[in-house]
C-alpha positions as CSV (number, residue, x, y, z in Angstrom):
1,M,-40.0,-35.0,161.5
2,I,-42.8,-34.8,159.0
3,S,-46.1,-35.8,160.7
4,Y,-47.5,-38.0,157.8
5,L,-44.4,-40.2,158.2
6,M,-45.1,-40.8,161.9
7,K,-46.5,-44.1,163.1
8,D,-50.0,-44.0,164.5
9,L,-49.8,-44.4,168.2
10,T,-53.5,-43.9,169.0
11,W,-55.3,-46.6,170.9
12,K,-58.9,-47.6,170.1
13,K,-61.3,-47.7,173.0
14,L,-63.3,-50.9,172.8
15,S,-65.4,-50.5,175.9
16,S,-65.8,-48.4,179.1
17,T,-67.2,-49.1,182.5
18,Y,-67.6,-46.6,185.3
19,V,-66.1,-47.8,188.6
20,H,-67.0,-44.6,190.5
21,K,-68.8,-41.3,189.7
22,G,-68.3,-38.3,192.0
23,P,-68.6,-34.6,191.8
24,W,-64.8,-34.0,191.7
25,A,-63.5,-37.2,190.2
26,T,-64.8,-40.2,188.3
27,L,-62.9,-43.4,187.7
28,R,-63.4,-45.2,184.4
29,Q,-62.1,-48.6,183.3
30,D,-61.4,-48.9,179.6
31,K,-60.6,-51.9,177.4
32,C,-58.4,-50.7,174.5
33,E,-56.8,-52.0,171.4
34,M,-53.2,-50.8,170.6
35,P,-52.2,-50.0,167.0
36,D,-50.5,-53.4,166.6
37,G,-53.6,-55.3,167.8
38,R,-52.6,-56.0,171.4
39,I,-55.5,-55.7,173.8
40,V,-55.2,-53.7,177.1
41,E,-57.9,-55.2,179.3
42,D,-57.9,-52.8,182.3
43,Y,-56.8,-49.2,181.7
44,F,-58.0,-46.9,184.4
45,V,-58.8,-43.3,183.6
46,L,-59.6,-40.5,186.1
47,E,-62.1,-38.1,184.7
48,Y,-61.8,-34.7,186.3
49,P,-63.4,-31.4,185.4
50,N,-61.2,-28.9,183.6
51,W,-59.4,-26.3,185.8
52,V,-58.1,-22.7,185.5
53,N,-55.4,-20.9,187.4
54,A,-54.0,-17.4,187.2
55,V,-50.8,-15.5,187.9
56,A,-52.6,-12.5,189.4
57,I,-50.8,-9.1,189.6
58,T,-52.2,-6.2,191.4
59,E,-52.1,-2.5,190.4
60,E,-49.2,-2.2,192.9
61,N,-47.3,-4.9,190.9
62,K,-47.7,-7.6,193.7
63,V,-48.4,-11.2,192.8
64,L,-51.3,-12.7,194.7
65,M,-50.7,-16.1,196.1
66,V,-52.9,-18.3,198.3
67,R,-51.9,-20.6,201.1
68,Q,-54.2,-23.6,201.8
69,Y,-54.2,-27.2,203.1
70,R,-54.1,-30.0,200.6
71,H,-55.3,-33.1,202.2
72,A,-54.2,-35.7,199.6
73,A,-50.5,-34.6,200.1
74,G,-51.0,-33.6,203.7
75,I,-49.3,-30.2,203.2
76,V,-50.1,-26.5,203.5
77,S,-49.4,-25.4,199.9
78,L,-48.4,-22.0,198.5
79,E,-50.3,-21.6,195.2
80,I,-51.8,-19.2,192.7
81,P,-55.6,-18.7,192.7
82,G,-57.7,-21.0,190.6
83,G,-60.2,-23.8,190.5
84,V,-62.7,-25.9,188.6
85,I,-64.5,-24.7,185.5
86,D,-68.2,-25.1,186.1
87,G,-70.0,-27.1,183.4
88,D,-69.8,-25.3,180.1
89,E,-68.4,-22.1,181.6
90,A,-65.8,-20.4,179.4
91,P,-62.3,-20.7,180.9
92,E,-61.7,-16.9,181.0
93,H,-65.0,-16.5,182.9
94,A,-64.1,-19.2,185.3
95,V,-60.7,-17.7,186.1
96,R,-62.2,-14.2,186.7
97,R,-64.8,-15.9,189.0
98,E,-62.2,-17.8,190.9
99,L,-60.0,-14.8,191.3
100,L,-62.9,-12.8,192.7
101,E,-64.0,-15.6,195.0
102,E,-60.6,-16.5,196.4
103,T,-59.0,-13.1,196.6
104,G,-61.7,-10.4,196.3
105,Y,-59.8,-8.8,193.4
106,E,-61.0,-7.9,189.9
107,F,-58.5,-7.5,187.1
108,D,-58.3,-5.0,184.1
109,K,-56.7,-7.6,181.8
110,V,-56.8,-11.4,181.8
111,E,-54.7,-13.0,179.1
112,F,-54.4,-16.7,178.2
113,I,-50.8,-17.9,178.6
114,G,-51.2,-21.7,178.0
115,S,-52.9,-24.9,178.7
116,V,-51.4,-28.2,180.0
117,Y,-52.7,-31.7,180.8
118,P,-52.1,-32.3,184.5
119,N,-51.4,-36.0,183.9
120,P,-52.4,-37.3,180.5
121,S,-51.4,-40.9,181.3
122,T,-54.2,-41.3,183.9
123,A,-56.4,-38.2,183.8
124,N,-58.4,-36.6,181.0
125,N,-58.6,-32.9,182.1
126,I,-56.9,-29.7,180.9
127,T,-55.7,-26.8,183.0
128,Y,-55.9,-23.3,181.4
129,G,-53.4,-20.8,182.7
130,Y,-53.9,-17.0,182.6
131,L,-51.9,-13.8,183.4
132,A,-54.2,-11.3,185.2
133,T,-53.0,-7.7,185.6
134,G,-54.2,-4.5,187.1
135,G,-55.9,-6.1,190.1
136,K,-58.0,-4.1,192.4
137,K,-59.5,-5.3,195.7
138,V,-63.3,-4.9,195.4
139,T,-64.8,-7.3,197.9
140,G,-64.0,-9.9,200.5
141,Q,-63.5,-13.6,199.8
142,S,-66.4,-15.8,198.9
143,L,-65.1,-19.3,199.5
144,D,-66.6,-22.7,198.9
145,E,-67.9,-24.7,201.9
146,H,-64.7,-26.7,202.5
147,E,-62.3,-24.0,201.3
148,E,-60.1,-22.1,203.7
149,L,-57.2,-20.1,202.3
150,I,-55.0,-17.1,203.1
151,V,-54.2,-14.5,200.4
152,E,-50.6,-13.3,200.4
153,E,-48.7,-10.8,198.3
154,Y,-45.2,-11.1,196.8
155,T,-43.0,-9.2,194.5
156,I,-42.1,-10.8,191.2
157,E,-38.5,-11.2,192.5
158,E,-39.8,-13.0,195.6
159,V,-41.9,-15.3,193.4
160,K,-38.9,-16.1,191.3
161,Q,-36.9,-17.0,194.5
162,L,-39.8,-19.1,195.8
163,L,-39.7,-21.1,192.6
164,L,-35.9,-21.5,192.8
165,D,-36.2,-22.6,196.5
166,H,-38.9,-25.2,195.6
167,K,-41.4,-23.5,197.9
168,I,-44.3,-23.7,195.5
169,P,-45.2,-27.4,195.4
170,Q,-48.1,-27.5,193.0
171,A,-46.7,-28.4,189.6
172,L,-49.5,-26.9,187.5
173,H,-49.1,-23.6,189.4
174,C,-45.3,-23.7,188.8
175,T,-46.0,-24.1,185.1
176,A,-48.3,-21.1,184.9
177,L,-45.8,-19.0,186.9
178,F,-43.0,-19.9,184.5
179,Y,-45.2,-19.1,181.5
180,A,-46.2,-15.8,183.1
181,L,-42.6,-14.8,184.0
182,I,-41.5,-15.5,180.5
183,K,-44.4,-13.5,179.1
184,L,-43.5,-10.6,181.4
185,G,-39.9,-10.8,180.2
186,V,-38.5,-11.3,183.7
187,L,-37.2,-14.8,183.2
């Protein structure tokens, strides 16, 4: 379809009020006007910082995964390394920092593989995905105060099977893994 023929679906924000401001999540209440003039009185938006994650492959061709507790879901989750972008930090810098902090590995190459909105209906942030290759262990972990995770290594075939068996519950991490597997030509 030709874009200039498409109907404008954009809402106009008439006002915003902050319900809660926190370091990891902020809740905003917007009043909006739809294109046809209808008013949406109470639309709640979660403001999160932007995130990064990486499919991290070592020099030995092992995929680094991290296992950690996720309190909101009440699960121990198998994931790829990643985290919050600090302030105006560049996403590639953030992913290299997170990889070093969480795994102790540095990588020869870090390549952008895509970005996604975690939940654009209620949240405003973006997650940037990377493929990191040539990883070498250079130091121990340097975890945040409330962070506790175990680094595990898997072959690419094992990661594919983990995805097929629904053993990786974090949707954003599954997305990055699928993008990386396609990029690597193994999917």
